C-alpha positions as CSV (number, residue, x, y, z in Angstrom):
1,X,143.7,91.5,60.5
2,X,142.6,91.4,64.6
3,X,139.5,93.4,66.0
4,X,140.5,96.8,66.5
5,X,140.5,98.2,70.2
6,X,141.0,101.2,72.2
7,X,142.2,100.9,75.8
8,X,140.9,104.0,78.8
9,X,143.2,104.1,82.1
10,X,141.3,106.2,84.8
11,X,143.3,107.9,87.1
12,X,141.2,109.1,89.7
13,X,143.0,112.0,91.6
14,X,143.1,115.0,91.6
15,X,144.9,118.1,93.4
16,X,141.5,119.8,94.1
17,X,138.3,119.5,92.5
18,X,136.7,122.0,89.5
19,X,133.5,123.4,90.2
20,X,132.2,122.6,86.9
21,X,133.5,119.0,86.6
22,X,131.0,116.1,87.1
23,X,133.9,113.9,86.0
24,X,135.1,110.9,88.6
25,X,137.9,112.9,90.1
26,X,138.7,112.3,93.8
27,X,141.4,114.5,96.1
28,X,143.1,112.3,98.1
29,X,146.4,113.5,100.7
30,X,149.1,110.8,100.4
31,X,148.5,108.6,97.6
32,X,150.4,105.5,97.2
33,X,151.9,105.4,93.2
34,X,152.8,101.7,94.1
35,X,150.3,100.4,95.0
36,X,148.2,101.7,92.4
37,X,150.7,100.5,89.3
38,X,149.6,96.9,91.4
39,X,145.8,97.6,91.1
40,X,146.0,99.4,87.6
41,X,148.2,96.1,86.4
42,X,146.1,94.1,87.7
43,X,142.9,95.2,86.7
44,X,144.3,95.6,83.3
45,X,145.6,91.8,83.0
46,X,141.8,90.7,84.0
47,X,140.5,92.7,81.0
48,X,143.1,91.6,78.6
49,X,142.3,88.0,79.7
50,X,138.6,88.2,78.7
51,X,139.9,90.2,74.8
52,X,142.4,87.4,73.5
53,X,143.9,88.3,70.1
54,X,143.0,91.9,69.3
55,X,145.1,94.5,68.0
56,X,145.3,97.7,70.5
57,X,145.4,101.5,68.3
58,X,145.3,103.6,71.0
59,X,145.4,104.0,75.0
60,X,144.2,107.1,76.9
61,X,144.9,107.9,80.4
62,X,141.7,110.4,81.7
63,X,141.3,111.4,84.1
64,X,141.1,112.6,87.1
65,X,144.4,114.2,86.7
66,X,146.8,110.9,84.7
67,X,149.5,114.0,84.9
68,X,149.9,112.7,88.5
69,X,151.0,109.7,88.0
70,X,154.3,108.8,87.8
71,X,155.9,108.2,84.6
72,X,157.2,104.6,85.9
73,X,153.0,103.8,86.3
74,X,152.6,105.1,82.5
75,X,155.2,103.2,81.2
76,X,154.4,100.3,83.6
77,X,150.7,100.2,82.1
78,X,151.9,100.5,78.1
79,X,154.3,97.8,79.0
80,X,151.9,95.6,79.8
81,X,149.1,96.9,77.0
82,X,151.0,95.9,74.4
83,X,152.2,92.7,76.3
84,X,148.8,92.0,76.5
85,X,147.5,93.3,73.2
86,X,149.2,93.0,69.6
87,X,149.9,96.7,68.9
88,X,149.0,98.9,65.5
89,X,152.6,100.5,64.1
90,X,150.8,103.6,64.6
91,X,149.6,103.4,68.2
92,X,148.4,106.3,69.9
93,X,149.3,107.2,73.7
94,X,147.4,109.7,75.1
95,X,147.7,111.2,78.3
96,X,145.2,114.6,80.0
97,X,147.9,116.8,81.3
98,X,146.7,120.0,83.7
99,X,148.8,123.2,82.9
100,X,151.3,123.6,85.9
101,X,154.7,123.9,86.5
102,X,154.8,120.9,88.8
103,X,153.4,118.9,85.8
104,X,155.1,120.4,83.3
105,X,158.2,119.1,84.7
106,X,157.2,114.9,84.3
107,X,156.1,115.8,80.7
108,X,160.0,114.2,79.3
109,X,159.7,111.7,81.5
110,X,155.9,110.8,79.9
111,X,157.0,111.0,77.1
112,X,160.3,108.6,77.5
113,X,157.9,106.6,79.2
114,X,155.9,106.3,75.6
115,X,153.4,108.8,76.0
116,X,153.6,110.4,72.4
117,X,149.7,112.5,72.6
118,X,149.1,115.0,75.5
119,X,145.8,116.8,75.6
120,X,146.5,119.4,77.9
121,X,143.5,121.6,80.1
122,X,144.3,125.0,79.8
123,X,140.2,125.7,79.7
124,X,141.2,129.3,79.7
125,X,143.7,132.1,78.0
126,X,142.6,134.2,81.0
127,X,143.6,134.7,84.6
128,X,139.7,136.1,85.2
129,X,138.2,133.1,84.2
130,X,140.3,130.8,85.0
131,X,139.8,131.7,88.5
132,X,136.2,131.3,87.8
133,X,137.0,127.7,86.7
134,X,138.1,126.9,89.9
135,X,141.6,126.7,87.8
136,X,144.7,126.5,89.4
137,X,147.1,127.9,86.7
138,X,147.4,130.8,85.6
139,X,147.5,131.8,82.1
140,X,151.3,132.6,81.6
141,X,151.9,129.2,83.4
142,X,149.3,127.3,81.1
143,X,151.0,129.3,77.6
144,X,154.4,127.6,78.9
145,X,153.3,124.1,80.0
146,X,152.2,124.1,76.7
147,X,155.3,125.5,75.5
148,X,157.4,122.2,77.0
149,X,154.5,119.6,76.0
150,X,155.1,120.7,72.3
151,X,159.0,120.3,73.1
152,X,157.9,116.7,74.5
153,X,155.3,115.2,72.4
154,X,154.5,114.6,68.5
155,X,150.4,116.0,68.7
156,X,149.2,117.9,71.0
157,X,146.0,119.4,72.0
158,X,144.1,121.2,74.5
159,X,140.9,122.5,75.5
160,X,139.0,125.9,76.2
161,X,135.5,126.5,77.6
162,X,133.6,128.9,76.7
163,X,130.4,130.3,76.7
164,X,130.9,131.6,80.1
165,X,128.3,134.1,82.2
166,X,128.4,137.7,79.9
167,X,131.0,136.4,78.1
168,X,130.8,138.2,74.6
169,X,131.0,136.9,70.8
170,X,134.4,139.9,70.7
171,X,135.9,138.5,73.9
172,X,135.5,134.5,72.5
173,X,136.8,135.3,69.5
174,X,140.3,136.8,70.8
175,X,140.9,134.5,72.9
176,X,140.0,131.5,69.8
177,X,142.2,133.8,68.1
178,X,145.3,133.6,70.3
179,X,144.5,130.0,70.9
180,X,144.4,128.7,66.9
181,X,147.7,130.5,66.7
182,X,149.3,128.7,69.4
183,X,150.7,125.4,66.7
184,X,148.5,122.7,67.7
185,X,146.7,120.4,65.2
186,X,143.7,119.7,67.6
187,X,141.4,121.7,69.9
188,X,138.5,120.3,71.7
189,X,136.4,123.2,72.6
190,X,133.7,123.1,74.9
191,X,130.1,125.5,75.7
192,X,130.0,125.3,80.0
193,X,127.6,123.3,81.1
194,X,125.7,123.1,84.8
195,X,126.4,119.9,85.1
196,X,124.4,118.2,88.0
197,X,126.4,117.5,91.8
198,X,128.5,120.1,90.7
199,X,129.6,123.5,92.7
200,X,128.1,125.5,90.0
201,X,124.6,123.7,89.8
202,X,124.1,124.3,93.4
203,X,125.6,128.3,92.4
204,X,123.0,127.8,89.9
205,X,120.4,126.5,91.6
206,X,120.3,129.2,95.2
207,X,120.5,132.1,92.2
208,X,124.0,132.7,92.3
209,X,125.3,132.1,89.1
210,X,123.1,132.9,86.0
211,X,124.5,130.7,82.7
212,X,124.9,132.7,79.5
213,X,121.3,132.1,77.2
214,X,121.2,129.4,74.6
215,X,120.3,131.9,71.8
216,X,124.2,134.1,72.6
217,X,125.8,130.4,73.3
218,X,124.8,129.2,69.9
219,X,125.9,132.3,68.0
220,X,129.4,131.6,69.9
221,X,128.9,128.1,68.8
222,X,128.4,129.3,65.1
223,X,131.3,131.9,65.3
224,X,133.2,129.3,66.5
225,X,133.0,126.0,63.7
226,X,133.9,129.7,61.2
227,X,136.8,130.3,62.8
228,X,137.9,126.8,63.2
229,X,137.5,126.5,59.7
230,X,138.8,129.2,58.8
231,X,142.0,128.3,60.3
232,X,142.0,124.9,58.5
233,X,140.5,123.2,62.3
234,X,137.6,122.1,61.4
235,X,135.0,120.8,63.1
236,X,134.9,116.8,62.8
237,X,132.9,116.3,66.3
238,X,130.1,118.6,67.8
239,X,133.6,120.1,70.1
240,X,136.0,118.5,68.5
241,X,138.6,120.5,65.9
242,X,142.0,119.3,64.0
243,X,143.4,119.2,61.0
244,X,143.0,116.4,58.8
245,X,144.9,113.5,60.2
246,X,145.1,115.3,63.7
247,X,141.7,113.7,65.2
248,X,141.9,112.1,68.0
249,X,142.2,108.2,67.0
250,X,141.2,106.8,70.4
251,X,137.5,109.4,70.7
252,X,136.7,108.2,66.8
253,X,136.5,104.3,68.4
254,X,133.9,105.9,71.0
255,X,132.1,107.7,68.2
256,X,132.5,105.2,65.6
257,X,131.0,102.4,67.8
258,X,134.3,100.3,68.3
259,X,135.1,98.2,71.3
260,X,137.1,99.9,74.2
261,X,138.9,97.8,77.5
262,X,137.8,100.5,80.3
263,X,140.1,100.0,83.4
264,X,140.4,101.9,86.6
265,X,137.5,103.7,88.7
266,X,134.6,104.5,86.9
267,X,135.9,103.5,83.9
268,X,133.2,102.3,81.5
269,X,133.9,99.9,78.8
270,X,132.5,98.0,75.4
271,X,133.2,94.5,74.9
272,X,131.7,92.1,72.3
273,X,128.3,93.0,73.1
274,X,128.5,94.2,76.6
275,X,128.8,97.2,78.8
276,X,131.1,97.2,81.4
277,X,131.6,100.3,84.6
278,X,134.3,99.8,87.6
279,X,134.0,100.5,91.1
280,X,134.0,104.6,90.9
281,X,135.3,105.2,94.5
282,X,139.3,104.2,94.5
283,X,138.4,102.3,97.9
284,X,135.6,100.5,96.4
285,X,137.5,100.0,93.0
286,X,140.6,98.5,95.2
287,X,138.1,96.0,97.8
288,X,136.8,95.1,94.7
289,X,140.4,94.1,93.0
290,X,141.1,92.3,96.1
291,X,137.7,90.5,96.5
292,X,137.5,89.6,93.3
293,X,140.5,90.3,90.9
294,X,139.2,93.0,89.5
295,X,137.1,96.2,89.9
296,X,134.2,95.5,88.0
297,X,131.0,96.7,89.1
298,X,128.4,96.0,86.3
299,X,128.7,93.8,83.1
300,X,125.3,94.3,81.1
301,X,124.7,92.8,76.9
302,X,123.1,95.4,75.3
303,X,120.1,94.6,72.8
304,X,120.6,95.3,69.7
305,X,118.3,98.2,69.8
306,X,120.6,99.4,72.2
307,X,123.5,98.9,71.0
308,X,121.9,100.5,67.6
309,X,120.7,103.5,69.2
310,X,124.1,104.4,70.5
311,X,125.9,103.8,67.5
312,X,123.2,106.3,65.9
313,X,123.5,108.9,69.4
314,X,127.4,108.5,68.5
315,X,127.8,108.3,65.2
316,X,125.5,111.6,64.6
317,X,128.1,113.7,66.9
318,X,130.5,113.8,64.0
319,X,130.5,115.9,60.8
320,X,130.9,112.5,58.5
321,X,128.0,111.3,60.1
322,X,126.3,107.6,60.0
323,X,126.1,105.0,57.1
324,X,122.1,103.9,58.5
325,X,122.0,101.2,56.9
326,X,125.5,99.7,58.0
327,X,124.9,100.2,61.7
328,X,121.2,98.3,61.5
329,X,123.0,95.4,59.8
330,X,125.3,95.0,62.2
331,X,123.0,94.7,64.5
332,X,120.7,92.8,63.0
333,X,117.3,95.5,62.4
334,X,115.4,96.0,59.8
335,X,116.2,100.0,60.2
336,X,117.7,102.0,62.5
337,X,115.9,105.5,61.7
338,X,112.1,106.7,61.3
339,X,112.5,107.6,57.7
340,X,109.6,109.8,57.4
341,X,111.4,112.0,60.5
342,X,114.4,111.8,58.5
343,X,112.7,113.3,55.1
344,X,111.2,116.0,57.0
345,X,114.8,116.8,58.6
346,X,116.8,116.5,55.9
347,X,113.9,119.1,53.8
348,X,113.9,122.0,56.7
349,X,117.7,121.9,56.3
350,X,118.8,120.1,59.4
351,X,119.9,116.7,58.0
352,X,121.8,116.0,54.7
353,X,122.5,112.8,52.8
354,X,125.9,112.3,51.4
355,X,126.0,109.1,49.3
356,X,124.6,106.5,51.9
357,X,125.6,108.3,55.0
358,X,123.4,110.6,57.0
359,X,124.9,114.1,58.5
360,X,124.1,116.7,60.4
361,X,124.0,120.4,58.8
362,X,125.7,123.2,60.2
363,X,121.5,124.4,61.8
364,X,121.6,121.0,62.5
365,X,124.3,120.4,65.1
366,X,122.7,123.7,67.0
367,X,119.5,120.8,67.6
368,X,121.1,117.6,67.6
369,X,119.6,116.3,71.1
370,X,116.2,117.3,69.6
371,X,117.0,115.7,66.4
372,X,118.2,112.4,68.1
373,X,115.3,112.1,69.6
374,X,112.8,112.8,66.1
375,X,115.1,110.2,64.6
376,X,115.3,107.0,66.6
377,X,112.3,104.6,65.1
378,X,109.9,104.5,67.3
379,X,108.2,101.0,65.9
380,X,108.7,98.1,68.7
381,X,111.6,96.2,69.3
382,X,109.6,93.0,67.2
383,X,109.4,95.3,63.9
384,X,112.7,96.7,63.8
385,X,114.5,93.1,64.1
386,X,115.1,91.4,60.4
387,X,114.1,87.8,59.9
């Protein structure tokens, strides 16, 4: 069977920039939809020529705000992708959307264009929190958009952001209970983080924004895990919760370290041992495309150790964990992990073995970044390579 491939397409435009967002998004007036359709199709064709014979398992329209894209553009890109590659029978096609009434009005046409899964950026069910987060929609508008999405798409997910400054466990539990009652099979639940270069980072540096303290945020994380588990949507990844079978297949490709093509401004990809990166700024992307026939700014090989360490970092985010021996074999290494560090963390209750797979425990998930720094094999590269 042909090797599997996921496709990520980046639409870089937003109506406004949210104060917490460090994604590659740009506010522009008068977007030429036809010009961008041609540009993305050309970049896609270039990438497809470098990845012949693959079987396409998912397409993900991310951003930015892809629901600002004309449905005809989404349709053209879906048709092109499924002509470049053979499509899996259960091809998952996700589009990220903002829950404004203008964008919700496009949902029927986007479904007709081939989109079969929507990820809706509700972010909160409270108007005061939405104002703090810089969101343009109200809670009522968000719920209305969710209803429209559930009418038109077979699979719907939505995002909520928690651990806001001063947020209590009682307030978050009440909001999450409401969210769980809305009937979707997937939730993405993210703790607010202060990312460098954002407006929130500037406010924090000026002493005008104080994040929720780490202990309180950890309590909310544990509360989230318990409530979603009880509701039948357990965490299958650190921040993502789903009914069995409703997991995001596209994102599982990332976390299981499969290949994916990245198209559009700022898009990253992983192609047969190469890391690919496109120009971030839309104008630079278009200029590169006109000059070279693609929007790529970087194409670099990953060493076996780099690739194995990335697979470790991504895989331990998953509830299913990793098979360290399989990763080592895949990249020609003698070993992946520092076995003594793993033994200590198993003994302390932060990691556990389930057959050949290594997983974090509930306690370990709270300290994932620290654990990753401890378990990566410290030996020099020459000693990690197999003969």
